[in-house]
N, C-alpha and C positions, 0 to 999 in steps of 0.2 A: 547374616554380616551386613558389613556400611555398602559394599558393593550391589549386594542382593537389595537392599532397602532403597537404596537410590534408584536402581534400576524400578523398580516396584511403584516408586514415587514418580518418577518422570514417564512411566508407562502410563499411572492414573492420569496424569498434570493431560498428556497428549490427545486419552479419550475423551476426558472432558472437555476438551477445548471442538475435537470433533466433533461431539456429540450434540455440544450445543450450537453447533452450526447445522448440523445436518437435521435436526430438530425444526429452526426457525427456519431453513428453506421448505423443507414438508407442510409447514402449518402457516407459513405465508405466501405458498404459491396462487400464483393469479392476484394477490393483494396491490390494487390499485393505488394504495398510498406507497408502497416500495419501489414499484418499477423493476423487479427483478433482474439483472442480465439473465439471457437467453443466447446469448453471444459467446463463441471460444473467444478466452482473454487476447489482449493487443499483442502480436505476434512479439513486437520492438521490447514487450517487459519481461519476454520468457527467456531463460539462459537455463544450459545441459550441460551437465561433468559428471561422469563417470556414474549414471543410473540416476542423479538429482535434476528434478525439473524445476526450475525456481522462478517464479510470479514476482520478481522484481518490482515493489511499488517506491517510487519516490517519499523521500523524507521518513523511510521505513526501514531504515539499512538497505537501501537498495547499492551505493556506492562499498558497502561492507561487503554484500555479498557478489558483486560483481569481483572484487578483487578475490574472495576466498572461491570464487567458480574458474579465475584467471590463474590459482595456483595449484587448481587440481590438471593434472593431465587431462586434454582434449576437451578441455572447458571450452564451452562458445555458445554465440548464439545464432538465433533460427536462421537457416541460409536465407537466400532470395528461391532457390528450386522449391525447398518446402513450402516457403511462403505462398507460392503462384499455387504447387499442388494442395495445399490445408484450403484455399479457398475454393479451387475449382472442384476438381475432381473426387476427392475423399468425402464421403457424405458420413461411411460408417465411424460414429464417436471412437470406439477403441483403434480402429486404425488409422484416426486421425490422430489420438494421443500416442500412440506409436511412432506415428512417424514425428514427430515434435522430437524426440529422445532418442533417436536414431541418429549417431553420427556418420554412417556410410550407407546411408538408404540410397535404394535404386531406382531411380525414375521410371523405369521403364519394368519392376516387379512388382507383383502382387502379391509375394509373400513376404508373411511379417512375425513368420516363426522362427524366426532365427533373431529379433531383434531383443534387446537385455530388457529385463525386466526394469521397471521407472517407478522412483518414488516423489511422489509432488510437494512441493512445500511453498507456503505461504508464510510471509510474517507480517503481523500489524501493530500498531499501537493504539493507547488512546485516542480518539478521533481528533481532541480537542487539543491535544498535544502535539498532533500531526499541524493541524493549521497553526498553532502558534510554532512551530520550529518551521515553518513557510515561508512565514512573515518576517521572524529573523532572520532567516538566510536570504531567502530573495529580494527584500524589502527593507535589511539592513537594521532593521529592528526598530525602526523610527528614528534612528541616528541621521546625520545629513549624509547626503552623496553628489558628487556631480557629473560622475562620467562612468564608463565603463559598461561591459555587455548586459548587466541588471536594471541598467537605468535603460537601454533600450528596447530590451525585452519584457523589462516585466513594468517599470514605472512609469514611463511613457504611456501605455496602452493604459494602465489603470487611470491616469491624468483624464486622457481623451474618455473615453468611457464614463467616467464620472464628473465629466465637464467642468474639470478643475484647470483653471488657467494657471501659466507658467511661461518663463521665458527662459532659452536656451543660454545656457553657460549658470542658471543659478543654482545654490543651494538650494536643498530640496530634500523634504523627509514625506514621508506616510505615516500618516496613523494608523493604529489597528482598526479604529472603527472605516477607515477607508477602504484598508486592505480588505475586510469581512466585507462590503457592500460590492467589491470588486470579485471577490473570489466566488462568494452565493450566483454571479451573474456570468461565470465564465467556467470555459473548460480546460484544465491545464490538468498535467500528468504529478504535478506537487501538491494537488490537494481532489484531483480524483476522488472520486470514493472507492474504496475496495471494492468492492461488487463491479462498479465500471470498468477497474482496470484487470481484475482477475478471476472475472466472473462464478466464484465460489459455490453456489448453488448449481451451476453447468459443468466444471471440471472439477471431478471430486480430487481434493488433498491430503495426502497420507498426513501431512505433519502442518500443522498450525504452531508456529514459533513467533512468540512476542518479544518485542524489542529490550524489554525490563527484566528479559530471561533469555537472552537470546545467546551468550555463550555457551552457557547449557544447557539449553535448546540441544545448540549444535552440536556439541558433543555427544550427545543421546544420537541423534542421527548420522552422525561420523561412525559412532560403536554400531549403531544396528545395520548399516551398509558394510561394514568393515574395512571403511578408508583409513587409511593410517598416514599422519603429517608430521612432516621433518620437523616443523613448527610448532609447539601447542600453545604459544603465544595468544591464537585466535580464541581459545578456548576460557582465558585471563580477564580479556575484556569486553564490555557490552561494544552493540554496534557504533557506529561514530553518529553522535546528537549534532549536527553542524547548526550554525547560525547565531551562536554566542558570539562576542566580541569578548576578545582576549581580556581574562582575568573578571568576565562578568559573571556572578552568579543566574542561574535560574529559576525564576520565581514562579511559583505555582501558575498555572494556564486560569485558575479561579479570575486573577489578579486582573486579567487584561477582557475575559468574556463578563464579569460583571458590571464593565464600563460600556456596554452596550446597550444599546433600545430593543424591547420586548419585540418590536419588530425584525431587527436584525438575528436576536434569538431564534423566534419561529421559523427562520428562513434557515438557519444553522442544525435548527431538528428536522426539519423536510429536507432538506438536504441529506444530513449526515445520519439520518434516522437507521437507514438500514445496515450499516456500518456498526451502529450500537446493537441491534440486535441478532442481525446473523452471529455475531462474538464476542457478544455477552458484558460490554462492557457497561459498567452504571453512568445511567445520567446523572450529572449534577443537578440540584434543587432548581436552578431558574432555567433547566429542560425540563423537569417534571412534569410542570404546569400545562405542557402540549401532549403529551404523552395518553393521555387519556382521549382529546380531543376527536372524535367519529367524524367530524365534518370539517368539510374541505370549505375555509374561509380565504378569499380572493387577498390578496395583499398588494398594494401598490408599490408599485418598482420605488425603491429606497432612494 
């Protein structure tokens, strides 16, 4: 029947994604060109609700996940007490993971047998699409701006780091080229790699969802978890893709990345190679030339 066919197709989809990740983690363990994270995910990106532990990645539906988990009773972020224990006294990996999923953990107890089962979820999208989304959202997509939090927290630091002169109160624009120069030299949640944010080779994720299939993926996870919803509208829309101005269409990311220099493209490849490898995203032609380069070349600062 149709339902059975759909379940079979969805099961195969998630199995394929998990297999790609596991094979990549196994084959690239210790690979100096990837520097895969062996740390536990940053606590502030983890949220829990009804047995679902989500690593929320900025510019990959993180706001949508926060809303969805907030609509589920008992949905919450990791508590300070759990964070302290996680960082200090818990060394056993299984206990550490259960700790993150427990809503009623007693800090004086070492009995984890009564804790509920946990399903771990991570959502990803094409790395270049995510970079473009960050540019459009945090840097106004190259349009003029004068005031606001984004200017203080994003635009001015970029101008300082890139040694670009400006006067306070000026209309200001940041080109995509300037943004890339800044992004590949800084650490920020909105363009941090998936590996650095969620450590997918260190923490096993049961479901890998994609932004472009988010609604369908979420419906399947809810079904498998036995979670019912009052309003199924979340299954009819994809995760929010912020960064676009009203009435503006989102052109292909190729349009933007093809304007970059070879040095910039190589830096992007070196930075985000592990995200392409771990989650099986196809490299565009202008990045493939670096794929088989096994030597490490020093590139001067842009």
